[in-house]
C-alpha positions in Angstrom: 34.1 25.0 0.7 34.5 23.5 -2.8 32.2 26.2 -4.7 34.1 29.0 -6.4 32.8 32.5 -7.2 31.8 31.0 -10.9 29.8 28.2 -9.4 27.8 30.6 -6.8 27.2 33.0 -9.5 25.6 30.5 -11.6 23.1 29.2 -8.9 22.4 33.0 -7.9 21.7 33.8 -11.6 19.6 30.9 -11.7 17.4 31.7 -8.2 17.1 35.5 -9.8 15.9 34.2 -13.2 13.2 32.3 -11.5 11.7 35.1 -9.5 11.7 37.2 -12.5 9.6 34.6 -14.4 7.1 34.4 -11.5 6.9 38.4 -11.7 6.8 38.9 -15.4 4.1 36.0 -16.2 1.9 36.8 -13.1 -0.8 38.9 -15.2 -1.0 36.0 -17.7 -1.5 33.5 -14.8 -4.3 36.0 -13.4 -6.7 35.9 -16.5 -8.8 33.1 -15.3 -8.8 29.9 -12.9 -7.8 27.8 -16.0 -5.0 29.9 -16.8 -3.5 29.9 -13.6 -4.1 25.8 -12.6 -3.5 24.7 -16.1 -2.1 27.3 -18.3 -5.2 27.8 -19.8 -4.9 24.3 -21.4 -2.9 26.3 -24.2 0.4 25.3 -23.6 2.3 22.7 -26.4 2.7 19.3 -25.6 6.4 19.2 -25.9 6.8 22.1 -23.3 4.6 20.3 -20.9 6.5 17.0 -21.5 9.7 18.8 -20.9 8.2 20.1 -17.5 6.9 16.7 -16.6 10.2 15.1 -17.2 11.9 17.8 -15.5 9.4 17.2 -12.1 10.1 13.4 -12.2 14.1 14.4 -12.1 14.0 14.7 -8.4 17.0 14.7 -6.0 16.1 11.8 -3.7 15.0 9.6 -6.7 18.4 10.2 -8.3 20.4 9.6 -5.4 18.8 6.4 -4.8 19.4 5.6 -8.5 23.1 6.0 -8.0 23.2 3.9 -5.1 21.6 1.2 -6.9 23.5 1.6 -9.8 26.7 1.4 -7.7 25.7 -1.7 -5.9 23.6 -3.6 -8.7 25.1 -2.4 -11.8 23.1 -2.6 -15.0 20.6 -4.7 -13.0 19.7 -1.8 -11.4 17.8 -0.7 -14.4 14.8 -2.8 -13.1 14.3 -1.7 -9.7 12.6 1.5 -10.7 9.8 -0.7 -12.1 8.8 -0.9 -8.1 7.1 2.6 -9.1 6.5 1.6 -11.8 8.4 3.9 -14.2 6.6 2.0 -17.2 3.1 3.6 -16.1 4.1 6.4 -18.4 4.1 4.0 -21.5 0.5 2.8 -20.6 -0.5 6.5 -20.1 1.4 7.3 -23.4 -0.5 4.7 -25.6 -4.4 5.1 -24.3 -4.8 6.2 -20.7 -3.8 10.1 -21.2 -6.0 10.7 -23.8 -8.8 8.9 -22.1 -8.4 11.0 -19.1 -8.0 14.2 -21.3 -11.2 13.6 -22.9 -13.2 14.6 -19.7 -12.1 17.9 -19.9 -12.0 18.4 -16.0 -9.6 20.3 -14.1 -8.5 17.8 -11.2 -8.6 14.1 -10.6 -11.4 14.9 -8.2 -13.5 16.9 -10.8 -12.9 13.7 -13.3 -14.8 11.3 -10.8 -17.8 13.6 -11.6 -17.7 12.4 -15.2 -17.6 8.9 -14.2 -20.1 8.5 -11.4 -22.0 11.9 -11.7 -22.9 14.7 -9.1 -25.4 13.3 -7.0 -26.0 9.4 -5.8 -24.9 7.1 -2.9 -21.1 7.4 -2.3 -20.4 10.2 -4.9 -19.4 12.8 -2.1 -17.3 10.4 -0.3 -15.4 9.3 -3.3 -14.7 12.8 -4.0 -13.6 13.5 -0.9 -11.3 10.5 -0.5 -9.6 11.4 -3.7 -9.0 15.0 -2.6 -7.7 13.7 0.9 -5.3 11.1 -1.0 -4.0 14.1 -3.0 -3.4 16.6 -0.4 -1.9 14.1 2.1 0.3 12.9 -0.8 1.2 16.6 -1.8 2.0 17.3 2.3 4.2 14.1 2.3 6.7 15.5 -0.3 6.6 19.1 0.8 7.5 18.0 4.5 10.5 15.8 3.8 11.5 17.3 0.3 12.4 20.6 1.8 14.8 18.9 4.5 16.2 16.7 1.9 17.2 19.6 -0.1 18.7 21.5 3.0 21.1 18.2 3.8 22.0 18.5 0.3 22.9 21.8 0.2 24.8 21.4 3.5 27.5 19.1 1.7 28.2 22.0 -0.6 27.8 25.0 1.6 29.3 24.3 5.1 27.3 26.5 7.9 30.6 28.0 9.1 31.1 30.0 5.8 27.4 31.4 5.8 27.1 31.9 9.8 29.1 35.1 9.6 26.4 36.9 7.2 23.1 35.5 9.1 22.0 38.0 11.7 21.1 35.2 13.9 22.2 31.9 15.3 21.0 28.6 13.9 21.6 25.6 16.1 23.6 22.8 14.1 20.5 20.4 13.8 18.4 23.0 12.2 20.9 24.1 9.4 19.5 21.8 6.9 15.9 23.4 7.9 17.5 26.6 7.2 18.7 25.9 3.8 15.9 24.4 2.8 13.4 27.4 4.0 15.4 29.8 2.0 15.4 27.8 -1.4 11.7 26.8 -0.6 10.6 30.5 -0.7 12.2 30.9 -4.2 10.3 28.1 -5.4 7.1 29.3 -3.5 7.4 33.1 -5.3 7.6 31.9 -8.8 5.1 29.1 -8.7 2.5 31.1 -6.6 2.7 34.1 -8.8 2.9 32.7 -12.0 1.0 29.5 -11.7 1.1 26.6 -14.1 2.7 29.3 -17.0 6.0 30.1 -14.6 6.1 26.4 -13.4 6.5 24.9 -17.1 8.9 27.6 -18.4 10.9 26.9 -15.1 11.0 23.6 -15.7 12.0 23.9 -19.3 14.9 26.2 -18.2 16.0 23.9 -15.5 16.0 20.8 -17.7 18.3 22.8 -20.3 20.8 23.2 -17.0 20.7 19.7 -15.8 20.8 18.3 -19.3 23.9 20.1 -19.9 25.3 19.2 -16.6 24.4 15.5 -17.0 26.2 15.3 -20.1 29.1 17.1 -18.9 29.3 14.4 -15.8 29.2 11.7 -18.6 32.1 12.8 -20.5 34.1 13.2 -17.5 33.4 9.8 -16.3 34.6 8.7 -20.1 37.6 10.7 -19.8 38.6 8.9 -16.3 37.7 5.3 -17.1 40.0 5.7 -20.3 42.9 3.1 -19.3 41.3 2.1 -16.2 38.9 -1.0 -15.2 36.2 -0.9 -12.6 36.6 -3.5 -9.8 33.3 -4.8 -9.6 32.2 -8.5 -9.2 31.2 -10.7 -12.0 27.8 -9.9 -13.6 27.7 -6.3 -12.5 27.9 -5.2 -16.2 24.8 -7.5 -17.3 21.6 -6.3 -17.1 19.8 -9.9 -17.4 19.6 -12.2 -14.3 18.4 -15.6 -13.4 16.4 -16.6 -10.2 19.0 -15.2 -8.0 21.1 -12.1 -8.1 24.7 -13.6 -7.9 26.4 -10.5 -7.1 29.3 -10.9 -4.7 30.9 -8.2 -3.4 33.1 -9.9 -1.1 36.7 -8.8 -1.2 36.0 -5.5 -3.0 33.2 -3.8 -0.6 31.8 -5.8 2.1 29.1 -3.5 2.8 27.5 -3.8 -0.5 26.8 -7.4 0.0 25.0 -6.1 3.4 22.9 -3.7 1.4 21.7 -6.3 -1.2 20.9 -8.4 2.1 19.0 -5.3 3.6 17.0 -4.5 0.5 15.7 -7.9 0.2 16.3 -8.2 -3.8 18.7 -11.6 -3.5 16.1 -13.6 -5.4 16.0 -11.5 -8.2 13.6 -13.5 -10.3 10.6 -13.8 -7.7 11.2 -9.8 -6.9 11.0 -9.2 -10.7 8.2 -11.0 -11.3 6.2 -9.7 -8.3 7.4 -6.1 -9.3 5.8 -6.6 -12.8 2.6 -8.0 -11.4 2.1 -5.1 -9.1 3.5 -2.7 -11.9 0.9 -4.0 -14.5 -1.9 -3.0 -12.3 -0.7 0.1 -11.1 -0.1 1.2 -14.4 -3.7 0.1 -15.6 -5.1 2.4 -12.8 -3.9 5.8 -14.8 -1.9 8.6 -13.5 -2.1 9.1 -9.4 -4.0 12.6 -8.5 -0.5 14.7 -8.3 1.4 17.2 -10.6 1.6 14.2 -13.4 -2.2 14.4 -13.7 -2.2 18.2 -13.6 0.2 18.2 -16.9 -2.1 15.7 -18.7 -5.2 17.7 -17.9 -3.4 20.9 -19.2 -2.8 19.6 -22.6 -4.7 21.2 -25.7 -6.0 18.2 -26.9 -6.5 14.2 -26.0 -4.3 13.7 -29.1 -1.4 16.2 -27.5 -1.9 14.4 -24.1 -0.8 11.3 -25.7 2.2 12.9 -27.3 3.2 14.7 -24.0 3.3 11.3 -21.8 5.3 9.7 -24.7 7.7 12.6 -24.9 8.5 12.4 -21.0 10.5 8.9 -21.5 12.5 10.1 -24.5 13.9 13.2 -22.8 14.3 11.9 -19.2 15.6 8.7 -19.1 18.7 8.9 -21.5 19.8 12.1 -19.6 19.3 10.9 -16.2 20.8 7.8 -16.7 24.1 9.5 -18.1 24.3 11.2 -14.6 23.7 8.0 -12.9 26.3 5.9 -14.8 28.7 8.9 -14.8 28.8 9.4 -11.0 28.6 5.4 -10.3 31.8 5.3 -12.5 33.6 8.1 -10.7 32.7 6.7 -7.2 33.9 3.3 -8.3 37.4 4.6 -9.5 37.9 6.7 -6.2 35.7 4.8 -3.8 38.3 5.6 -1.0 38.2 9.5 -1.5 34.5 9.3 -1.0 33.2 9.6 2.9 30.2 7.4 2.7 29.9 6.7 6.5 26.3 6.6 7.6 27.6 7.8 11.3 26.7 4.1 12.6 29.7 2.4 11.2 28.0 1.6 8.2 27.8 2.5 4.5 25.1 4.8 3.1 25.3 4.3 -0.5 22.9 7.3 -1.0 25.8 9.6 -0.4 27.4 8.8 -3.4 25.6 11.4 -5.8 26.6 14.7 -3.5 30.1 13.2 -2.7 30.7 12.4 -6.1 29.5 15.9 -7.6 31.4 17.6 -4.8 34.8 16.0 -5.0 35.1 15.3 -9.1 33.6 17.8 -11.1 35.6 20.9 -12.4 34.7 24.8 -11.5 31.9 25.8 -13.5 30.5 22.3 -14.1 29.8 21.9 -10.4 28.0 25.1 -10.5 25.8 23.9 -13.5 25.3 20.7 -11.8 24.3 22.0 -8.1 21.8 24.6 -10.1 20.3 22.0 -12.1 19.7 19.2 -8.9 18.6 22.6 -6.8 16.2 23.4 -9.8 15.1 19.5 -9.6 13.9 20.3 -6.2 12.3 23.4 -7.1 10.5 22.1 -10.2 8.9 19.1 -8.2 8.1 21.3 -5.3 6.3 23.8 -7.7 4.4 21.2 -9.4 3.7 19.4 -6.2 2.3 22.8 -4.8 0.3 23.3 -7.9 -1.5 20.3 -7.6 -2.5 20.7 -3.9 -3.7 24.1 -4.9 -5.9 22.7 -7.6 -7.3 20.6 -5.5 -8.1 22.8 -2.4 -9.2 25.6 -4.6 -11.2 23.6 -7.2 -12.2 20.8 -5.0 -13.0 22.3 -1.6 -13.4 26.1 -1.9 -15.4 26.3 -5.2 -17.4 23.4 -4.6 -18.3 23.8 -0.8 -17.5 27.3 0.3 -18.1 29.6 -2.7 -19.0 28.3 -5.9 -19.8 31.7 -7.5 -16.4 33.2 -6.7 -15.1 35.5 -9.3 -11.8 35.3 -11.0 -10.0 37.9 -8.8 -11.3 36.0 -5.8 -10.3 32.8 -6.9 -6.6 34.0 -8.0 -6.4 35.6 -4.4 -7.7 32.2 -2.8 -4.8 30.5 -4.9 -2.0 32.9 -3.7 -3.6 32.4 0.3 -3.9 28.5 0.0 -0.2 28.0 -1.7 1.3 30.2 1.3 -0.7 28.1 3.8 0.4 24.6 2.0 4.0 25.6 2.1 3.8 27.0 5.7 2.2 23.7 7.0 4.8 21.6 4.9 7.6 23.8 6.4 6.2 23.3 10.2 6.0 19.2 9.3 9.3 19.5 7.9 10.9 20.6 11.5 9.6 17.4 12.7 10.7 15.8 9.6 12.2 12.4 11.2 8.9 11.2 12.9 6.8 13.0 10.3 8.4 11.6 7.5 8.1 7.9 8.8 4.6 8.6 9.5 3.6 10.5 6.1 5.6 7.8 4.5 3.6 5.0 6.0 0.2 7.1 5.3 1.2 7.6 1.6 2.2 4.1 1.1 -1.1 3.1 2.4 -2.8 5.6 0.3 -1.1 4.0 -2.9 -1.8 0.7 -1.4 -5.7 1.7 -1.5 -5.5 3.3 -4.8 -4.9 0.8 -7.4 -7.8 -1.5 -7.3 -10.5 1.1 -7.3 -8.7 2.9 -9.9 -8.4 0.2 -12.5 -12.2 -0.9 -12.1 -13.4 2.7 -12.5 -12.2 2.4 -16.5 -12.9 -0.8 -17.7 -16.2 -1.9 -15.6 -19.3 -0.2 -16.3 -21.1 -1.5 -13.2 -18.5 -0.4 -10.8 -19.8 2.9 -8.8 -18.8 5.7 -6.4 -19.8 3.5 -3.5 -17.6 0.8 -4.8 -14.7 3.4 -5.4 -14.9 4.7 -2.0 -14.9 1.2 -0.1 -12.4 0.0 -2.5 -10.1 2.8 -1.7 -10.8 2.7 1.9 -10.5 -0.9 2.2 -7.0 -0.9 0.6 -6.1 2.0 2.7 -6.7 0.8 6.0 -5.3 -2.9 5.1 -2.1 -1.2 4.1 -1.9 0.9 7.5 -2.3 -2.2 9.4 0.3 -4.5 7.2 3.3 -3.3 8.7 2.4 -4.4 12.2 1.5 -7.9 11.0 4.3 -8.4 8.0 7.8 -7.9 8.2 10.1 -7.9 5.1 9.7 -6.1 1.7 6.1 -4.9 1.6 5.7 -6.0 -2.2 5.5 -9.3 -1.1 2.3 -8.8 0.7 0.8 -6.7 -2.2 -1.4 -9.4 -3.8 -3.2 -10.1 -0.4 -3.7 -6.2 -0.1 -4.9 -6.0 -3.9 -7.4 -9.0 -3.0 -8.8 -7.0 0.1 -9.2 -4.2 -2.0 -10.9 -5.8 -4.9 -13.3 -7.3 -2.5 -14.0 -4.0 -0.9 -14.5 -2.5 -4.5 -17.1 -5.2 -5.3 -19.2 -5.3 -2.3 -19.4 -1.6 -2.2 -20.6 -1.6 -5.8 -23.3 -4.3 -5.4 -24.4 -2.7 -2.2 -25.8 0.0 -3.9 -27.7 0.7 -7.5 -25.6 1.2 -10.6 -24.4 4.7 -11.7 -27.2 6.8 -13.6 -27.4 5.5 -17.1 -27.2 9.2 -18.4 -23.8 9.5 -16.9 -22.7 6.2 -18.0 -24.0 6.8 -21.7 -22.0 10.3 -21.7 -19.1 9.0 -20.1 -18.8 6.1 -22.7 -19.6 8.2 -25.7 -16.9 10.8 -24.4 -14.1 8.6 -23.4 -14.6 5.7 -25.2 -13.0 3.1 -23.1 -12.5 -0.5 -24.0 -13.3 -3.1 -21.3 -16.7 -4.4 -19.8 -19.2 -2.1 -21.2 -21.6 -4.2 -23.0 -24.6 -3.1 -21.5 -23.8 0.8 -21.9 -22.7 0.1 -25.4 -26.1 -1.6 -26.4 -28.0 1.7 -24.9 -25.7 4.1 -26.7 -25.8 2.5 -30.2 -29.5 2.2 -29.5 -29.7 6.2 -29.4 -27.0 6.6 -32.2 -26.5 3.6 -34.7 -23.8 5.4 -36.2 -21.6 5.0 -32.9 -18.3 3.4 -33.3 -16.8 1.6 -30.2 -13.3 1.8 -29.3 -11.6 -2.0 -30.6 -8.2 -1.3 -29.8 -7.9 -3.2 -26.9 -5.2 -5.6 -28.7 -3.5 -2.9 -30.5 -3.1 -1.0 -27.4 -1.5 -3.8 -25.5 0.8 -4.6 -28.6 2.1 -1.2 -28.3 2.4 -1.2 -24.6 4.9 -4.1 -24.9 6.8 -2.3 -27.6 6.6 0.9 -25.6 8.1 -0.7 -22.3 10.8 -2.3 -24.5 11.9 1.0 -25.9 11.8 2.6 -22.5 14.3 -0.3 -21.3 16.3 0.6 -24.4 16.4 4.4 -23.7 17.5 3.6 -20.1 20.4 1.5 -20.7 21.4 3.1 -23.7 23.4 5.7 -22.0 25.2 3.0 -19.9 26.4 1.0 -22.7 27.8 4.4 -24.3 29.6 5.6 -21.4 31.0 2.1 -20.4 32.0 1.8 -24.2 30.3 -1.8 -24.5 30.1 -1.5 -28.4 27.9 -4.7 -29.3 25.3 -4.1 -26.8 25.3 -0.7 -27.9 24.7 -1.2 -31.4 22.1 -3.9 -30.6 20.2 -1.5 -28.2 20.3 1.1 -31.1 18.9 -1.5 -33.7 16.0 -2.3 -31.3 15.3 1.1 -30.8 15.1 2.0 -34.6 12.7 -1.2 -35.3 10.4 -0.3 -32.1 10.1 3.4 -33.4 9.3 2.6 -36.9 6.3 0.1 -35.9 5.3 2.5 -33.3 5.0 5.4 -35.9 2.4 3.0 -37.8 0.5 1.4 -34.9 0.7 4.5 -32.4 1.5 7.9 -34.0 -0.4 7.7 -37.3 -3.4 6.5 -35.5 -3.5 9.3 -32.6 -7.0 10.8 -32.5 -8.7 12.9 -30.2 
């Protein structure tokens, strides 16, 4: 075992600290429902931003990024646009404040501010969002804890632990055992302390993880000094043409196979499709998960914008310092890593745990391991909090016991938290089959999500019936597509989008428009731009002093600048650690110019 007493002490101290945080913050969390689920909407934007960034810094995503960086080099910065990472920029520039103005507690509750509490399709649209949120949460909990167990197995071999465990565990369930142990810690502090303990826990984790990432970057610089990386021509260039043109022949043959398997060879077309999908996914606003809960937890719409902007600034440079640092160590000492997938091929996602385990000194290994363990626990607790919010707020208080007192609501939150984790753990025991099924359902849910959620912001005539049928047509199509089409699902997305748009429009015109009072209230409160002219006329007739939102062009200008800045923040640590002086200076100069412009066009114009 590579772990020493110092490393183990750091991990244990962190786990004890998390338990104590949950215990000491339990009284604060029990004040009322809003305090438990949203921190009472009193937490400052920088704390929530730090927490949100911490939740996004997950183990599996980082393992994937390190694998991409190893194979694709600096061109790998574009591939996370699949998610897309730049949705944070759209949120920062205008969508976060639009969402926060509703003053809702969950995404399902938000729908009532847009479509009202009664009318055709209102109940169905509410239920489809609750189902979307819960399946997404269970999907993460089920495979997330097994992933953590497998990750810990590399550092703590079972034969070291077995003598101290009073029962036998068969080899295939060792990962599950580790997963359950660490899940219990995360469950304890997040269920007891609610959003208060989640945010404080995330801040502590970020400091630990940030320290570990910077240490890995420094170690990589020291090892790279006097050595050259054996990589293909173009690996250190982020720019590309129609084709990827990276040839690993004679260096690492399996890297060419990964490029073929990924289907990213025609990189220009792949990039355009990714951008097309990414823009629409970003226009839809945050999905109903921990990200949306953090936006709804802010003190004001102005702070919601600041919080989402802060996420990219504190997440990307630190995360990519780790990514490029581990990539450099793996390239320099590739022969010392065991990346076998057990079937005669290479599993590049084993680079992160392999490099951490092999190349980090005592102390730094403990810090890095604690940070990555905290990354799992933070994402887990944020996801659990979102699941609790939807079950308690949108099922229990809406349909079961609308008049429940504070004490009953908090007790219900505790019970729901335990049940959700238990279901997630049980599903995790069947993770191989369940993961594939849940990933299929989750990808289908996200396939159906985009069209309906774009239209709800920008088109006045869109109603609850259109929302429900837009979601359902997209979800059903996304579930069927894998059986009809092969290859990268991204290329089938335009067809999926058109089907979902058709469902939205047909569903909308099948029933009358949303009640005019609901529409006027939404338009006055949220102040969206888009196709709202008939509602605008009604509002101005009642209140001639009303000023509409005319910031469409400015918001889009800021979005373009924000995406450019986000790319610079991503590649900055890569240029720094590879010490590519001229590109580094140009990147810093672009960042300074964009920051000065956004100070005038965004920061100075923020309002509630």
